[in-house]
KOLSE-799433 format. One record per residue (C-alpha): x, y, z. Coordinates in steps of 0.2 Angstrom, whole numbers. Last residue first. Layout:
! KOLSE-799433
X,Y,Z
...
//
This chain:
! KOLSE-799433
8,-59,-61
-3,-60,-71
4,-60,-91
-6,-74,-101
-20,-62,-106
-18,-44,-97
-30,-37,-87
-21,-40,-71
-6,-32,-76
-16,-17,-83
-29,-16,-69
-13,-18,-54
-3,-5,-67
-17,9,-65
-21,4,-46
-4,9,-43
-2,24,-53
-17,31,-44
-13,26,-27
7,32,-28
-3,52,-35
-16,50,-20
1,47,-9
7,63,-14
-5,74,-12
-8,64,4
8,65,8
8,84,6
18,90,-8
38,101,-11
50,88,-15
42,73,-6
54,70,10
54,87,12
41,93,9
30,77,19
44,84,33
38,101,35
21,98,34
23,83,49
27,97,56
14,108,55
2,96,58
9,93,75
13,75,75
5,63,86
-7,55,72
7,49,63
-9,37,57
-7,44,39
-21,32,30
-21,28,16
-34,17,4
-33,7,-9
-53,3,-18
-54,-11,-29
-69,-15,-39
-71,-31,-46
-77,-37,-62
-94,-37,-71
-107,-23,-77
-109,-13,-55
-91,-20,-50
-91,-32,-35
-83,-26,-21
-64,-29,-13
-57,-20,-1
-37,-12,-3
-32,-6,14
-14,3,18
-12,12,36
4,23,41
16,26,53
12,24,70
32,22,79
47,10,79
64,15,73
74,2,67
65,-3,53
79,-12,46
93,-4,31
89,14,32
75,13,44
55,12,49
44,4,59
24,3,62
17,2,45
0,-7,48
-9,-18,36
-25,-24,26
-34,-34,12
-50,-34,13
-65,-44,2
-59,-57,-9
-49,-65,3
-54,-60,19
-38,-54,26
-36,-40,39
-20,-32,50
-5,-39,42
7,-31,51
20,-20,43
41,-14,46
48,-4,35
63,-3,21
73,12,17
80,19,0
84,37,-6
89,42,-24
72,44,-29
60,37,-19
65,19,-15
56,7,-4
57,-12,3
43,-19,13
47,-29,30
32,-41,34
25,-47,48
8,-60,48
-3,-56,61
-18,-58,52
-16,-70,37
-7,-69,20
-9,-87,9
1,-103,8
14,-99,21
28,-89,24
35,-85,42
47,-68,40
39,-61,23
50,-50,15
46,-37,3
42,-28,-12
49,-13,-22
37,-1,-17
37,18,-24
28,18,-41
19,3,-33
12,-9,-49
26,-24,-49
32,-22,-31
17,-24,-23
22,-44,-27
30,-50,-12
19,-42,0
4,-55,-7
-10,-48,-3
-12,-40,-20
-10,-55,-30
-23,-65,-19
-36,-51,-21
-34,-48,-36
-39,-66,-43
-52,-67,-25
-60,-55,-33
-64,-62,-49
-55,-48,-65
-59,-38,-75
-51,-22,-66
-63,-7,-60
-50,6,-52
-52,16,-35
-41,30,-27
-42,34,-6
-36,47,3
-33,48,21
-26,59,35
-29,76,26
-21,91,35
-30,104,47
-19,122,42
//
């Protein structure tokens, strides 16, 4: 069976695209919405996110914690934010390799607000499907990464919407 390499989800947020982008593109804030990410440490902090910016994402799934090294690949304020995950490890991301690409698109929504689309792409293209499938089921307690990420995306977007639309509580 061929594995699914890309999954997406979207939500309309009642906030301007630039405002939503400013929050989503700050890797240190992602832990506020994601069911798995705990936030990040940015190596070279600047006022705004930029292409080439490197950060280490801190993650947790159940009792397991790990760190990833990520590089921003797109940073178009109010339009597009993307990064690729290219190293992983328990405390420090020591094991290099193509892991995943995450993308967030921001578009005007019909009727107002911003349509935020989150996309996960499996970059483990060199892995045979059977090996990836076995690893995925072990790492996600019986699911493929596509199914697992589909649920994570839904949770992240729902949490983002709730946070961005609560008066006086925007991150």
